[in-house]
N, C-alpha and C positions, 0 to 999 in steps of 0.2 A: 666712920662708923664703927669696924670692929677693931680693936685695939690689938693688933698681931705683934707680937715680939720680933725683932730683926732677926735673932739667933734661930728661932722657929723656922722662918721663911729659909734662912740659909741652909739650916739642916734638911729640911724639903727639898729644896733644890739640888743638893749634894746627893741627897738619897735617889733621887729621879736621874741623874748623871751616871751614878753607879749603876742603877737598874737598866739603864739604856745600853750602857758599856757591856755589862754582863749580857745582855741579849744580842748585842752585837758580836760579841766573842762566840757566844754559842753557835749562831748563824754562820760565822765564817767557819769554825771548826767543822761544821755539819756539810757546809759546801765544799771544803777541802777534801773532807771522807768520801763524800760522793763521788768527786770528780777524780780521786784515786782508784775508788772501786770501779768506775767505769773504764779508767785506763788499763786495769788489771784484766776486768773482762775482755776489753778488746784485745789486749796483748793475749789473754788466754784463747781468743777465738782467732786470732791470727796464728798462733801455734797450734791450734787443732787443726786449720786449714792446711798449715803447712806440713805437718806430720801426715794428714790423709793425702795430700798431693804426693809427698815422697812415697807412701804406701802404695798409691796407685800407680806409681811410675814403676815401683819395684816389682809389683805384681804384672803388669803390662810387659815389662822386661822380660819376666820369667816366662810369661804365659809365649812370648815370642821366642825365646830360645829355646822351649819344649817344643814349639811347632815346627821348627828348623831342624832339630835333631831327633831322629827316631828314637821311640822308647826302646831302652835295654830290653833284648828277647831272653826268655827263660828258654834255654835249650830244652830243659825236661819238657815243660809246657809244650812247646813246638812238635816235639817229638811225639808226644801223647796224641795231640789233635792230627798229626798227620798219620800216625799208626789206627785212631779210631775211624779216620776219613778212609785209609786203605780197606780197613776191614769192611767197611759199610760198601764200598764200590765192589770189593771182592763177591760179598753177599748178595747184590743187587746183580751182577753178572751171573751168580748161580741161578737166582731166583729168575731172571729174563731168558737165560740161556736153556733152562731146563724145559726138557717135554713135560708138559701139564698133561696129567690125567685128568679125565672127565670125572667129577664126583659121582660116586655111588654110595647110596647109603648101606652100612654095613648090615650085617645080620642082627637082629634085634632092635634095628634102628625105631627109636618112638618120636616122641615130641620132646625129648629131655636136650640137654646142652651138648650132647655129643654130635646133633646135627646143626650145630650153629659154628659159625667162623669166629674163633676167639679174638680178633682183632674187632670186627665191626658187630660181633652178636646178632649177624642176621642168619637167617636159615640158608644152608648150602642147598640148591636146587639141582636135582638131577642132570647131570651133563655139563655143569658148568666148570669152566677151568679152574683147578684147585691147585696149591702147591702144597705139597707133602715133606716137611722137613725131615731129612735122614736122620739126625741125631735123635730127635726125640719123638717124631712120628705125628706132630701135630698138623693138622689140616687148615688151611686159610684159603678165602679167594685169591687169586694170582694178585689182584689188584690192592688188596688190602697189604698183603705181603710186600709187595713194591714200595707201597706208600709209607709203610711202616720204616722201613729202611732209608728211603729218601727223606723223609722228614726228621726223623730222630738220629740219623746216622748211627743207628743200633746194628748192628750186624750180629743178633740174638732172636731168639723164638719169643714173640711176643708175650706167649702164656707162661713159658718156663725159663726164659732168659738162657737157654743154651746156645752156645756161640754157632753159627751157621759156617762161617767160612773155616774156623778152626778143624771142624769135624770133616769137612770137604778135603783140606789139606793133610789131614792124618791118612784118610784112607785114598789119598792119591787121586781124589775127584775134582780138584779144583782146577782150571786152567790157567 
């Protein structure tokens, strides 16, 4: 039917073989590249897991060592805390050991702040046990002053921060 030249058929067959070879080579190169990438990713993931494991072991060992050894103490900080606690204890003894006068309104007492306890800001009632600090003269409810010293470890007047214990020691009043 068709008169096809033999050389044309050979050229066409050779072209198909070359095209198929090129496709096979590209496929092989791609599969090798993908396999290598997967191996590298797996190696990187293994390395990450190993590094994380080493880091966790190091952290756990360090935590274990820190729990076994007491933290190094700062002598200055310990001395400061001890001194502050001693001042608070002394002030509390002063407040608790003092004889508390019963509050009486002063001359010219009205509805002003001078009738209020500076710690709780409540009115001082006639006949209530009050604490008059000798250094500054501020008046407080007895329970307010004791609570102030206990909760804040402050041995100072809540209103003006005048030291309570130091004043008593200076004048020979501390026990």
